[in-house]
C-alpha positions in Angstrom: 24.5 -29.1 15.4 23.0 -28.9 11.3 19.2 -29.3 11.3 18.6 -32.0 8.9 17.0 -30.8 5.2 13.5 -31.2 5.2 11.6 -33.0 2.6 8.7 -30.2 2.7 5.6 -32.2 0.8 3.0 -30.4 -1.9 0.7 -29.9 0.9 3.7 -28.3 2.8 5.3 -26.7 0.3 2.2 -25.0 -0.4 2.0 -24.0 3.6 4.9 -22.3 3.7 4.4 -20.5 0.8 1.3 -18.9 2.3 3.5 -17.4 4.7 6.5 -16.6 3.5 3.4 -14.3 1.7 1.6 -13.4 3.8 4.9 -11.4 5.1 5.7 -10.4 2.2 2.0 -8.9 2.6 2.6 -7.0 6.3 6.5 -5.5 4.8 5.4 -5.2 1.5 2.0 -4.5 0.7 2.9 -7.2 -1.9 2.5 -10.9 -3.1 4.7 -12.7 -4.8 2.3 -13.5 -7.3 0.5 -9.6 -6.6 2.0 -8.6 -10.7 5.7 -7.5 -8.1 7.0 -7.9 -11.2 5.0 -5.9 -13.0 5.5 -2.6 -10.7 9.4 -3.2 -10.3 11.1 -4.0 -13.7 12.9 -6.7 -12.4 13.0 -10.0 -12.4 13.5 -12.5 -9.8 11.1 -12.9 -6.3 10.6 -9.2 -3.4 13.4 -11.1 -1.5 15.7 -10.5 -3.8 15.3 -6.6 -4.2 15.1 -5.8 -0.7 17.2 -3.2 0.6 19.3 -4.1 3.6 16.2 -2.6 5.8 13.7 -4.8 4.6 16.2 -8.3 4.9 16.6 -6.9 8.9 13.1 -6.5 9.8 12.1 -9.2 7.5 14.2 -12.1 10.0 12.3 -10.1 13.1 9.0 -10.6 11.7 10.1 -14.6 10.8 10.6 -15.1 13.9 7.2 -13.0 15.5 5.4 -15.0 12.9 6.1 -18.0 14.7 5.7 -17.0 18.5 2.3 -15.7 17.1 1.9 -18.9 15.5 2.2 -20.8 19.0 0.8 -18.6 19.9 -2.3 -19.5 17.8 -3.5 -15.9 15.9 -5.1 -16.3 12.6 -3.6 -15.1 9.3 -5.8 -11.6 9.6 -4.8 -10.9 13.3 -0.6 -12.6 13.1 -1.2 -10.5 9.5 -1.9 -7.3 11.4 0.6 -7.1 14.1 3.0 -8.2 11.5 1.9 -5.6 9.2 2.1 -3.1 12.3 5.2 -4.3 13.8 7.2 -4.0 10.1 6.1 -0.1 9.5 7.5 1.1 12.8 11.0 -1.3 12.4 11.3 0.0 9.0 10.4 3.4 10.0 13.2 2.8 13.1 16.4 1.6 10.9 15.3 4.1 7.8 17.0 6.8 10.0 19.2 5.7 12.5 22.8 6.2 12.0 24.6 2.4 12.6 22.2 1.5 9.7 24.2 4.0 7.2 27.3 2.9 8.8 27.0 -0.4 7.8 25.3 0.1 4.1 28.0 1.7 3.4 31.1 -0.6 4.7 29.7 -4.1 3.4 27.4 -4.7 5.8 30.2 -7.4 7.1 30.8 -8.0 10.5 34.3 -8.3 9.2 34.8 -5.0 8.7 34.7 -4.3 12.8 
């Protein structure tokens, strides 16, 4: 079943933007508006230039953040926990031979 399209109000959009910035900060150490374009000298947003490992960690962090919200953790607590988890996951992902294989093969599941 495909979920229905949700049309966010302005306030809901701001809420989701701040949650995205929380995840960006936890994983990249930067928010979308903190000068990332000047630092990386590239157009687009942080996620446009993320590695395969970053995107995998980000997907995990998004799920964990939802669980932390359900547990009523405040933003500071969530940021600290998400950052610790991001550091741990990135250190694991960057040292896993399977991740390198996926990168070399184009990352497609159809290759298996």
